[in-house]
SEKE-683205 format. One record per residue (C-alpha): residue in three letters; residue number from 1; x, y, z; chain. Coordinates in steps of 0.5 Angstrom, whole numbers. Example, Ala and Ser with C-alpha at 12.3 -4.5 7.8 and 13.67 -1.06 7.14 Angstrom:
residuo / num / u / v / w / cadena
ALA / 1 / 25 / -9 / 16 / A
SER / 2 / 27 / -2 / 14 / A
REM end
This chain:
residuo / num / u / v / w / cadena
UNK / 1 / 210 / 230 / 182 / A
UNK / 2 / 208 / 229 / 174 / A
UNK / 3 / 212 / 229 / 169 / A
UNK / 4 / 210 / 237 / 168 / A
UNK / 5 / 212 / 238 / 175 / A
UNK / 6 / 204 / 238 / 177 / A
UNK / 7 / 203 / 235 / 185 / A
UNK / 8 / 200 / 228 / 183 / A
UNK / 9 / 194 / 226 / 188 / A
UNK / 10 / 194 / 219 / 188 / A
UNK / 11 / 188 / 215 / 189 / A
UNK / 12 / 190 / 208 / 186 / A
UNK / 13 / 191 / 205 / 193 / A
UNK / 14 / 193 / 206 / 201 / A
UNK / 15 / 198 / 201 / 200 / A
UNK / 16 / 201 / 209 / 197 / A
UNK / 17 / 201 / 212 / 205 / A
UNK / 18 / 207 / 216 / 207 / A
UNK / 19 / 209 / 216 / 213 / A
UNK / 20 / 209 / 223 / 217 / A
UNK / 21 / 213 / 228 / 219 / A
UNK / 22 / 212 / 224 / 227 / A
UNK / 23 / 212 / 218 / 224 / A
UNK / 24 / 218 / 218 / 222 / A
UNK / 25 / 221 / 222 / 228 / A
UNK / 26 / 217 / 215 / 233 / A
UNK / 27 / 222 / 211 / 227 / A
UNK / 28 / 228 / 215 / 229 / A
UNK / 29 / 227 / 214 / 237 / A
UNK / 30 / 226 / 206 / 237 / A
UNK / 31 / 229 / 202 / 241 / A
UNK / 32 / 231 / 196 / 238 / A
UNK / 33 / 234 / 188 / 239 / A
UNK / 34 / 234 / 183 / 235 / A
UNK / 35 / 227 / 181 / 232 / A
UNK / 36 / 229 / 174 / 229 / A
UNK / 37 / 231 / 172 / 238 / A
UNK / 38 / 225 / 176 / 241 / A
UNK / 39 / 230 / 180 / 243 / A
UNK / 40 / 228 / 187 / 239 / A
UNK / 41 / 222 / 191 / 244 / A
UNK / 42 / 219 / 195 / 241 / A
UNK / 43 / 216 / 189 / 235 / A
UNK / 44 / 215 / 186 / 243 / A
UNK / 45 / 211 / 191 / 245 / A
UNK / 46 / 207 / 191 / 239 / A
UNK / 47 / 205 / 184 / 238 / A
UNK / 48 / 203 / 185 / 245 / A
UNK / 49 / 199 / 189 / 244 / A
UNK / 50 / 196 / 187 / 237 / A
UNK / 51 / 194 / 181 / 241 / A
UNK / 52 / 190 / 184 / 247 / A
UNK / 53 / 187 / 189 / 241 / A
UNK / 54 / 184 / 183 / 236 / A
UNK / 55 / 183 / 178 / 242 / A
UNK / 56 / 188 / 173 / 242 / A
UNK / 57 / 193 / 170 / 246 / A
UNK / 58 / 199 / 171 / 242 / A
UNK / 59 / 200 / 176 / 235 / A
UNK / 60 / 208 / 176 / 231 / A
UNK / 61 / 210 / 181 / 227 / A
UNK / 62 / 210 / 179 / 219 / A
UNK / 63 / 216 / 184 / 214 / A
UNK / 64 / 207 / 185 / 210 / A
UNK / 65 / 200 / 182 / 209 / A
UNK / 66 / 202 / 177 / 204 / A
UNK / 67 / 205 / 173 / 208 / A
UNK / 68 / 201 / 174 / 214 / A
UNK / 69 / 195 / 170 / 209 / A
UNK / 70 / 201 / 166 / 206 / A
UNK / 71 / 203 / 163 / 213 / A
UNK / 72 / 197 / 163 / 216 / A
UNK / 73 / 194 / 157 / 210 / A
UNK / 74 / 200 / 153 / 211 / A
UNK / 75 / 199 / 152 / 219 / A
UNK / 76 / 192 / 152 / 218 / A
UNK / 77 / 192 / 147 / 212 / A
UNK / 78 / 197 / 140 / 209 / A
UNK / 79 / 197 / 138 / 202 / A
UNK / 80 / 192 / 136 / 198 / A
UNK / 81 / 187 / 139 / 203 / A
UNK / 82 / 182 / 145 / 200 / A
UNK / 83 / 181 / 152 / 202 / A
UNK / 84 / 174 / 156 / 201 / A
UNK / 85 / 175 / 164 / 201 / A
UNK / 86 / 171 / 168 / 196 / A
UNK / 87 / 173 / 168 / 189 / A
UNK / 88 / 175 / 175 / 188 / A
UNK / 89 / 179 / 175 / 195 / A
UNK / 90 / 185 / 178 / 196 / A
UNK / 91 / 188 / 170 / 198 / A
UNK / 92 / 186 / 167 / 191 / A
UNK / 93 / 187 / 174 / 186 / A
UNK / 94 / 193 / 177 / 189 / A
UNK / 95 / 197 / 174 / 192 / A
UNK / 96 / 201 / 169 / 186 / A
UNK / 97 / 197 / 163 / 187 / A
UNK / 98 / 201 / 163 / 193 / A
UNK / 99 / 197 / 158 / 197 / A
UNK / 100 / 196 / 153 / 192 / A
UNK / 101 / 205 / 155 / 191 / A
UNK / 102 / 207 / 154 / 199 / A
UNK / 103 / 202 / 149 / 201 / A
UNK / 104 / 200 / 145 / 195 / A
UNK / 105 / 192 / 146 / 197 / A
UNK / 106 / 187 / 147 / 192 / A
UNK / 107 / 181 / 153 / 193 / A
UNK / 108 / 174 / 153 / 192 / A
UNK / 109 / 171 / 159 / 191 / A
UNK / 110 / 164 / 162 / 194 / A
UNK / 111 / 161 / 167 / 187 / A
UNK / 112 / 158 / 173 / 191 / A
UNK / 113 / 157 / 181 / 189 / A
UNK / 114 / 161 / 184 / 194 / A
UNK / 115 / 166 / 178 / 197 / A
UNK / 116 / 160 / 178 / 203 / A
UNK / 117 / 159 / 170 / 203 / A
UNK / 118 / 153 / 167 / 207 / A
UNK / 119 / 153 / 160 / 212 / A
UNK / 120 / 148 / 157 / 205 / A
UNK / 121 / 154 / 159 / 200 / A
UNK / 122 / 159 / 156 / 204 / A
UNK / 123 / 155 / 150 / 205 / A
UNK / 124 / 155 / 149 / 198 / A
UNK / 125 / 162 / 151 / 196 / A
UNK / 126 / 163 / 144 / 201 / A
UNK / 127 / 158 / 140 / 198 / A
UNK / 128 / 161 / 141 / 192 / A
UNK / 129 / 167 / 138 / 194 / A
UNK / 130 / 165 / 132 / 196 / A
UNK / 131 / 161 / 130 / 189 / A
UNK / 132 / 166 / 124 / 189 / A
UNK / 133 / 167 / 119 / 193 / A
UNK / 134 / 171 / 121 / 200 / A
UNK / 135 / 176 / 118 / 197 / A
UNK / 136 / 177 / 121 / 192 / A
UNK / 137 / 176 / 129 / 193 / A
UNK / 138 / 181 / 134 / 197 / A
UNK / 139 / 178 / 136 / 205 / A
UNK / 140 / 177 / 141 / 206 / A
UNK / 141 / 180 / 145 / 211 / A
UNK / 142 / 180 / 152 / 211 / A
UNK / 143 / 175 / 158 / 211 / A
UNK / 144 / 178 / 165 / 209 / A
UNK / 145 / 175 / 172 / 210 / A
UNK / 146 / 177 / 178 / 208 / A
UNK / 147 / 176 / 185 / 212 / A
UNK / 148 / 173 / 188 / 209 / A
UNK / 149 / 174 / 186 / 202 / A
UNK / 150 / 178 / 190 / 198 / A
UNK / 151 / 174 / 187 / 190 / A
UNK / 152 / 168 / 188 / 193 / A
UNK / 153 / 169 / 196 / 193 / A
UNK / 154 / 171 / 196 / 201 / A
UNK / 155 / 165 / 192 / 203 / A
UNK / 156 / 165 / 190 / 210 / A
UNK / 157 / 162 / 184 / 213 / A
UNK / 158 / 157 / 186 / 220 / A
UNK / 159 / 158 / 182 / 226 / A
UNK / 160 / 152 / 178 / 225 / A
UNK / 161 / 155 / 175 / 218 / A
UNK / 162 / 161 / 174 / 220 / A
UNK / 163 / 158 / 170 / 226 / A
UNK / 164 / 154 / 165 / 221 / A
UNK / 165 / 160 / 164 / 217 / A
UNK / 166 / 164 / 163 / 223 / A
UNK / 167 / 158 / 157 / 227 / A
UNK / 168 / 157 / 154 / 220 / A
UNK / 169 / 166 / 153 / 220 / A
UNK / 170 / 166 / 151 / 227 / A
UNK / 171 / 161 / 146 / 227 / A
UNK / 172 / 163 / 143 / 220 / A
UNK / 173 / 170 / 143 / 224 / A
UNK / 174 / 174 / 149 / 219 / A
UNK / 175 / 179 / 154 / 221 / A
UNK / 176 / 177 / 161 / 219 / A
UNK / 177 / 182 / 165 / 218 / A
UNK / 178 / 180 / 173 / 216 / A
UNK / 179 / 185 / 177 / 212 / A
UNK / 180 / 184 / 184 / 216 / A
UNK / 181 / 188 / 187 / 211 / A
UNK / 182 / 184 / 193 / 212 / A
UNK / 183 / 180 / 190 / 219 / A
UNK / 184 / 180 / 197 / 223 / A
UNK / 185 / 177 / 201 / 217 / A
UNK / 186 / 172 / 196 / 217 / A
UNK / 187 / 171 / 197 / 226 / A
UNK / 188 / 171 / 204 / 225 / A
UNK / 189 / 166 / 204 / 220 / A
UNK / 190 / 162 / 199 / 223 / A
UNK / 191 / 164 / 201 / 231 / A
UNK / 192 / 164 / 193 / 233 / A
UNK / 193 / 171 / 193 / 236 / A
UNK / 194 / 177 / 190 / 233 / A
UNK / 195 / 176 / 184 / 238 / A
UNK / 196 / 169 / 181 / 237 / A
UNK / 197 / 171 / 180 / 230 / A
UNK / 198 / 177 / 177 / 232 / A
UNK / 199 / 173 / 173 / 237 / A
UNK / 200 / 169 / 170 / 232 / A
UNK / 201 / 176 / 167 / 227 / A
UNK / 202 / 181 / 162 / 229 / A
UNK / 203 / 187 / 167 / 227 / A
UNK / 204 / 187 / 174 / 224 / A
UNK / 205 / 191 / 180 / 221 / A
UNK / 206 / 193 / 187 / 221 / A
UNK / 207 / 197 / 191 / 215 / A
UNK / 208 / 199 / 198 / 217 / A
UNK / 209 / 202 / 200 / 211 / A
UNK / 210 / 194 / 202 / 208 / A
UNK / 211 / 190 / 207 / 211 / A
UNK / 212 / 194 / 207 / 218 / A
UNK / 213 / 200 / 210 / 213 / A
UNK / 214 / 206 / 206 / 216 / A
UNK / 215 / 213 / 204 / 212 / A
UNK / 216 / 213 / 196 / 214 / A
UNK / 217 / 209 / 191 / 216 / A
UNK / 218 / 204 / 187 / 219 / A
UNK / 219 / 202 / 182 / 224 / A
UNK / 220 / 199 / 176 / 225 / A
UNK / 221 / 194 / 174 / 232 / A
UNK / 222 / 191 / 167 / 234 / A
UNK / 223 / 192 / 163 / 239 / A
UNK / 224 / 199 / 161 / 243 / A
UNK / 225 / 200 / 154 / 238 / A
UNK / 226 / 197 / 158 / 232 / A
UNK / 227 / 203 / 163 / 233 / A
UNK / 228 / 208 / 158 / 235 / A
UNK / 229 / 208 / 154 / 229 / A
UNK / 230 / 207 / 161 / 224 / A
UNK / 231 / 213 / 163 / 227 / A
UNK / 232 / 217 / 158 / 225 / A
UNK / 233 / 214 / 158 / 217 / A
UNK / 234 / 215 / 164 / 217 / A
UNK / 235 / 223 / 163 / 218 / A
UNK / 236 / 222 / 157 / 213 / A
UNK / 237 / 220 / 163 / 207 / A
UNK / 238 / 225 / 167 / 211 / A
UNK / 239 / 221 / 172 / 214 / A
UNK / 240 / 226 / 173 / 219 / A
UNK / 241 / 228 / 180 / 222 / A
UNK / 242 / 234 / 184 / 226 / A
UNK / 243 / 232 / 190 / 228 / A
UNK / 244 / 226 / 191 / 226 / A
UNK / 245 / 223 / 196 / 232 / A
UNK / 246 / 224 / 202 / 227 / A
UNK / 247 / 219 / 200 / 223 / A
UNK / 248 / 214 / 196 / 228 / A
UNK / 249 / 215 / 204 / 232 / A
UNK / 250 / 211 / 207 / 226 / A
UNK / 251 / 206 / 201 / 227 / A
UNK / 252 / 205 / 203 / 235 / A
UNK / 253 / 205 / 211 / 232 / A
UNK / 254 / 198 / 209 / 227 / A
UNK / 255 / 196 / 205 / 233 / A
UNK / 256 / 196 / 212 / 237 / A
UNK / 257 / 195 / 217 / 231 / A
UNK / 258 / 192 / 214 / 226 / A
UNK / 259 / 185 / 210 / 228 / A
UNK / 260 / 179 / 213 / 229 / A
UNK / 261 / 182 / 219 / 222 / A
UNK / 262 / 180 / 214 / 218 / A
UNK / 263 / 172 / 215 / 219 / A
UNK / 264 / 175 / 222 / 214 / A
UNK / 265 / 178 / 217 / 208 / A
UNK / 266 / 170 / 214 / 209 / A
UNK / 267 / 167 / 222 / 208 / A
UNK / 268 / 173 / 222 / 204 / A
UNK / 269 / 170 / 216 / 200 / A
UNK / 270 / 163 / 218 / 201 / A
UNK / 271 / 164 / 224 / 197 / A
UNK / 272 / 168 / 222 / 192 / A
UNK / 273 / 162 / 217 / 189 / A
UNK / 274 / 156 / 221 / 190 / A
UNK / 275 / 160 / 226 / 185 / A
UNK / 276 / 161 / 220 / 181 / A
UNK / 277 / 153 / 219 / 180 / A
UNK / 278 / 152 / 226 / 177 / A
UNK / 279 / 156 / 226 / 172 / A
UNK / 280 / 154 / 224 / 166 / A
UNK / 281 / 157 / 217 / 163 / A
UNK / 282 / 160 / 215 / 170 / A
UNK / 283 / 156 / 209 / 173 / A
UNK / 284 / 158 / 208 / 181 / A
UNK / 285 / 158 / 201 / 183 / A
UNK / 286 / 157 / 203 / 190 / A
UNK / 287 / 154 / 210 / 190 / A
UNK / 288 / 154 / 210 / 198 / A
UNK / 289 / 161 / 205 / 200 / A
UNK / 290 / 162 / 202 / 206 / A
UNK / 291 / 169 / 204 / 207 / A
UNK / 292 / 175 / 207 / 204 / A
UNK / 293 / 174 / 204 / 197 / A
UNK / 294 / 171 / 206 / 191 / A
UNK / 295 / 170 / 202 / 184 / A
UNK / 296 / 166 / 206 / 177 / A
UNK / 297 / 165 / 205 / 171 / A
UNK / 298 / 167 / 210 / 166 / A
UNK / 299 / 166 / 207 / 159 / A
UNK / 300 / 158 / 210 / 157 / A
UNK / 301 / 163 / 218 / 156 / A
UNK / 302 / 165 / 214 / 149 / A
UNK / 303 / 172 / 212 / 150 / A
UNK / 304 / 174 / 206 / 154 / A
UNK / 305 / 176 / 207 / 161 / A
UNK / 306 / 184 / 206 / 160 / A
UNK / 307 / 185 / 212 / 156 / A
UNK / 308 / 181 / 216 / 161 / A
UNK / 309 / 185 / 214 / 166 / A
UNK / 310 / 191 / 215 / 162 / A
UNK / 311 / 188 / 223 / 161 / A
UNK / 312 / 186 / 224 / 168 / A
UNK / 313 / 194 / 221 / 170 / A
UNK / 314 / 196 / 227 / 166 / A
UNK / 315 / 192 / 232 / 171 / A
UNK / 316 / 194 / 230 / 175 / A
UNK / 317 / 190 / 224 / 178 / A
UNK / 318 / 192 / 216 / 179 / A
UNK / 319 / 188 / 212 / 179 / A
UNK / 320 / 188 / 203 / 178 / A
UNK / 321 / 184 / 199 / 173 / A
UNK / 322 / 181 / 193 / 177 / A
UNK / 323 / 178 / 187 / 172 / A
UNK / 324 / 175 / 193 / 168 / A
UNK / 325 / 174 / 198 / 172 / A
UNK / 326 / 177 / 204 / 176 / A
UNK / 327 / 180 / 204 / 183 / A
UNK / 328 / 180 / 209 / 187 / A
UNK / 329 / 182 / 209 / 195 / A
UNK / 330 / 181 / 215 / 199 / A
UNK / 331 / 188 / 214 / 204 / A
UNK / 332 / 192 / 219 / 209 / A
UNK / 333 / 195 / 223 / 204 / A
UNK / 334 / 188 / 225 / 200 / A
UNK / 335 / 185 / 230 / 204 / A
UNK / 336 / 178 / 233 / 202 / A
UNK / 337 / 181 / 240 / 197 / A
UNK / 338 / 184 / 233 / 194 / A
UNK / 339 / 179 / 229 / 192 / A
UNK / 340 / 175 / 236 / 190 / A
UNK / 341 / 181 / 236 / 185 / A
UNK / 342 / 180 / 229 / 183 / A
UNK / 343 / 172 / 231 / 182 / A
UNK / 344 / 173 / 237 / 176 / A
UNK / 345 / 179 / 234 / 174 / A
UNK / 346 / 174 / 226 / 172 / A
UNK / 347 / 167 / 232 / 171 / A
UNK / 348 / 173 / 236 / 166 / A
UNK / 349 / 176 / 227 / 163 / A
UNK / 350 / 167 / 225 / 163 / A
UNK / 351 / 165 / 232 / 158 / A
UNK / 352 / 172 / 232 / 154 / A
UNK / 353 / 170 / 224 / 152 / A
UNK / 354 / 163 / 226 / 151 / A
UNK / 355 / 164 / 231 / 147 / A
UNK / 356 / 169 / 227 / 142 / A
UNK / 357 / 165 / 221 / 142 / A
UNK / 358 / 159 / 225 / 139 / A
UNK / 359 / 163 / 229 / 133 / A
UNK / 360 / 165 / 221 / 133 / A
UNK / 361 / 159 / 220 / 132 / A
UNK / 362 / 158 / 226 / 127 / A
UNK / 363 / 163 / 225 / 122 / A
UNK / 364 / 161 / 217 / 122 / A
REM end
């Protein structure tokens, strides 16, 4: 609720989903044990299921997705190695420098418009790392991809795009890691099974706290050897838990009930994006979003994006500014009716902003 008592419609992030009543009931019934000892039956069941879903030998429960990336980078690399990733990827831009701090690696970014890079771009990045004599150059060890790509507007790696990058990485002897925070969104959007994406990478994880709607948890998957090393690294980082089955039960419920419904989030994002293209002064980065993320610029209406967001908030609509644009993310807690309410609020703020701009211009 807002301070005025008005219901808040938050499209700031799909991390804001709340467990449904049925999920809460599943959590309450969860059979639990000591996760650190490998004795929590619900966690074990979730790990087995995710490993099968992603086509991997083993999987590991972790408290959150950022820890999945940090653990994976640590296992795949050694200090003074280099990792290659899109320049706007989560592992570079949204993890507080964790890869450098924890693993002692440097990052070679690839500049792309939507977070999807080609084998040719990857090859050029690898060449840049070798501009110095071999003794002085960092050793490229790992390539990271993000599915879907958050700051790329929810862009989906196709199987062909990922396959081409995977082939080059393997030809070069590099490991390939997938940040699969929204992998299930990609699967629903593309119709490609998660295991098909998983077959092209060495490690991959999925997040349960975004569109899948669980309150806690992510699961990292890979080979048995990789997961054995990841488990030790998880413990070093304080990630071991006790009766984590309480949270894992929510994740299992999400796999049973919240995957196919992601299509509704995508439809809502497409509805929002299309409506925004009809509003004077609004520029939409991707008029036909591939998943559940919409980026747009409202500054042509005559006010800054920050001021536009403040005006939206006063009308009970929350979005956020990300690197100069406004981001809206549809999710489990945002209905079709909520999207229509958001559209009306944006229309109202845009009209008010344009009028204010014209009045200011006339006075000057």
